[in-house]
RODOMI-686748 format. One record per atom (N, C-alpha, C): residue in one letter; x, z, y. Coordinates in steps of 0.05 Angstrom, whole numbers, plus 5000, padded with zeros to 4 digits. Atoms other than C-alpha are relative to their C-alpha. Last residue first. Example, Ala and Ser with C-alpha at 12.3 -4.5 7.8 and 13.67 -1.06 7.14 Angstrom:
RODOMI-686748
S498449994976;S527351434979;S498550145022;A501850004976;A524651564910;A501850005024;
END
This chain:
RODOMI-686748
T501650014975;T583358895543;T497150014995;K499349774983;K587459125483;K498250005025;S501649775009;S583958625436;S500650255016;S502950044994;S586258025475;S498450254992;E500449964971;E593558255474;E497149985008;K499449724993;K593458335399;K499550065029;R502249845010;R589957665389;R500450305006;W502250054981;W595257325433;W497650174992;D499449864975;D600857635392;D497749985020;A500349725006;A597657385327;A500550175024;L502949945002;L596756695356;L499550294994;A500950014973;A604156675375;A497050065001;P499349764985;P606056915306;P499050005028;N499050104974;N602256365270;N500650255017;F499949804980;F601356515196;F501349905025;E498049805004;E600055885157;E499950205023;P497450054986;P593655505165;P501950244995;Q499949824976;Q588455605111;Q502749955014;E498449775003;E588255005064;E499950165026;T497650014983;T582554525068;T501550264998;D497550005016;D577854565008;D502550005017;N499749735012;N571654765048;N502750024985;A499649814978;A572054155094;A500550284988;G497450044988;G573153695034;G500650195023;A498149895019;A567153984998;A502949975011;D500349714999;D562853865060;D502150134981;L498949904975;L565353155066;L500050305002;A497150045002;A564053024993;A501450095025;R498949795017;R557153334999;R503049984997;L500149754985;L555652875058;L501150234984;S497950014979;S557952265019;S500150265016;S497449975013;S553752464959;S502349995020;V499849725007;V547652565003;V502750054987;N499549854975;N548751875034;N500450304994;A497250054992;A549451554965;A500650155025;V498249865018;V543051894941;V502949965008;V500249714994;V539351665003;V501950164982;S498549954975;S541850954993;S500050295008;P497150035004;P539650954920;P501650055025;T498849785014;T532751254938;T503049964995;M498049864983;M530750754991;M501650214985;A497950194994;A527250294941;A502250125017;V498450035024;V523350894915;V502349815005;T498549755003;T520951044985;T501849984976;K497950004979;K518950314997;K501750254997;A498050195008;A515150314930;A502349995020;I498449885022;I511650954948;I502249814992;S498249804988;S509550655015;S501750144979;K497950144986;K506850044979;K502050195013;Q498150115020;Q503050474930;Q502349855013;F498549775010;F499850864988;F502149904980;E498249924979;E497650215022;E501950224990;Q498050205000;Q494649984955;Q502150065022;T498349965023;T490950644948;T502349795000;K498249774994;K488350585020;K501950054976;A498150084979;A485649885006;A501950235006;Q498150185012;Q482450104940;Q502149925021;H498249845018;H479250714972;H502149814988;R498249864982;R476350275028;R502050164983;G498350204987;G473349794977;G502150145018;G497950105018;G470750364934;G501949815013;F497349904994;F467150734989;F502249884984;Y499749984971;Y460750334989;Y502850095008;F499650264989;F461350114917;F500550015030;S497550115010;S462350824894;S500649735012;V497949874984;V456651084938;V502849894992;I500250094972;I451850584908;I502350115017;V499250294998;V454250704837;V500049915029;G497150015004;G453851464845;G501049715002;V498849904975;V446751414874;V503149984998;L500450204980;L444750994814;L501250075027;W498250225007;W447851484765;W499749785021;W497349924992;W444352054801;W502049794994;V499950024971;V437751684794;V502750085010;P499650284992;P438951584720;P500149965030;E497250095002;E439952344713;E500449715007;P499250105027;P433052534738;P502849885000;V499650304998;V432452934803;V501049914973;L502250145014;L429853634785;L500349705001;S499549995029;S436553964803;S497849874984;I498150225007;I435653714874;I500550014970;G501550254999;G429554164882;G501749774991;Q501849995023;Q433554774859;Q498349744999;M498450085023;M438854574910;M498450014974;R499650304998;R433654594965;R501649914976;E502650135005;E431355304945;E500449704999;S500549995029;S438655524941;S497449874993;F498350205013;F439855275013;F499650004970;W501050274993;W433855655040;W501649794985;I502550025015;I436256295004;I498849725004;P499550065028;P443356205028;P497549974984;D502449915014;D441356165102;D500249934970;M501949894982;M447156105150;M497650124986;M498949754989;M452856005100;M497950145018;A499649815022;A449155505057;A501150265011;A502649895008;A446555155119;A500450214978;V500949824979;V453655075146;V497450134992;L498349775001;L455954775080;L499250215021;L500749855024;L449954305079;L501750264997;A502549864993;A451354095151;A499050174976;I499249784983;I458553925132;I497550175007;I498649815018;I455953495074;I500850255017;G502049885017;G451053155121;G501250214982;L501349794984;L456453025173;L497950154983;A498049784995;A460652665120;A498750225016;M499449855025;M454652275093;M502050235006;F502349845008;F452252085163;F500550164975;P500149764983;P459251875185;P497650184992;R497749825005;R459751415124;R500050255018;P500049855025;P452751135128;P502350194996;L501149735001;L452650955202;L500350154974;R497949814995;R457150345211;R499150294997;N498050015021;N452549855177;N502250205004;L501049875024;L446850075222;L502150014978;G500149714995;G450849885284;G499150164976;D497149915001;D452349195255;D500250305005;V499149995028;V444849125241;V502950084997;F501449775012;F442949305313;F500950034971;R498749754990;R448248835342;R498850254986;D497449995012;D445548265299;D501650255008;F500349945028;F438348425318;F502750024986;W500449715002;W440048455393;W499850084970;G502849914999;G442847755390;G499850304996;K500549874974;K450047605407;K497250115002;R502749915001;R452947415340;R499450165025;P500449714996;P459247035353;P497050075000;H502249974981;H459346345322;H499550295004;A499750194979;A466046215289;A497950035022;F499949864975;F465846855248;F500349815024;E502049784999;E463546555183;E499950135027;A502750134996;A467345905196;A497950225002;A500150084971;A473846305204;A497249885006;F500349754984;F472746645136;F499649935030;Q502749895006;Q471545965103;Q499550255017;A501950174985;A477645675138;A497250094995;L499949934972;L481746265113;L498149835017;A501249744997;A479446145042;A500050095029;A502950045003;A480945395047;A498650275003;Q501150134976;Q487845545075;Q497049964999;S499949814978;S489346035020;S498849885025;Y502149805006;Y487145534966;Y499850215023;E502550134995;E491344974997;E497750204996;V500350034971;V497345435000;V497349875007;E500649734989;E496345644928;E499649985030;R502849935006;R495844914907;R499250275011;G501850174983;G502344754943;G497150054995;A499949884973;A505745354910;A498349835019;Q501749765000;Q503445094843;Q500050135027;A502850094999;A506244404858;A498250245000;E500550124974;E513044704876;E497149915002;A500249794980;A513045164815;A499449895027;N498250084979;N511544604766;N499650195023;V501250094975;V507944984711;V502249925020;R499549814978;R511745034645;R498849885026;Y499549735010;Y510144724577;Y500350215022;V502149945020;V506944064597;V500350294992;E502449904986;E511244064660;E497650044981;A499649724994;A517444004616;A497550125013;T500249855025;T514943344589;T500350305004;E502850015008;E513743054659;E499550164973;K501549824982;K520643284681;K497050014992;V499249735007;V523942974620;V498450205018;V501349925024;V520042324629;V500650294993;N498049835013;N522042234701;N498750124976;R501149805018;R518341644732;R502350164988;G500649754986;G520841274793;G498950224983;G502050044979;G520340584762;G499250265014;G499350204979;G523840764698;G497949995021;G502250164991;G523641364653;G500949815022;F501249884976;F528641914644;F497749845011;I500249715003;I530641754572;I498450125024;M501749945023;M529240994572;M499550304998;G502750084993;G532040914642;G498050064978;L501049794982;L538241304621;L497149945009;L500249765016;L539240814562;L498950235017;D502450035017;D537840204606;D499550254983;T502349994982;T542840444658;T497449974984;I500349724992;I548040604604;I497550025018;V500949855024;V547039914573;V499550295008;A502850055002;A547439574642;A498950154976;M501349844980;M554239884653;M496949984998;
END
């Protein structure tokens, strides 16, 4: 018995060590330890976010800056609508302004594009991910929908395939009497 114990101790390690496990972890990450690291990382990130908002900003400057941060998107949308209205109201005035815009150098347009892309990019990414999740849910529901449609079609086919009832003399007499009145 001691030989087997010594042999197993040599293979799996003694004193609480497991040589096979330690060797396997060289080639494959320990899933439990990885999950623990991910939890620690998530908790640290949440703690950092919580620390950022732990002290509410109550000063007039903070409220002013928060208000300014909310203005660009509505201003851009309303500005585009105003341009369309201006083009309809006074096409000559609008054309003169657009001629001025055509003189803006291309690098400035690239810079404006980058700024607008960064501003709207985060929101676009979030909405795209929401859309992809809804598509995934829809695709996941497809097999059950197909099965339901097949069941409904089978019921409909069964209803259409039923034989016509045989001639019923009492019903024929009743129909004759009903048609006379």
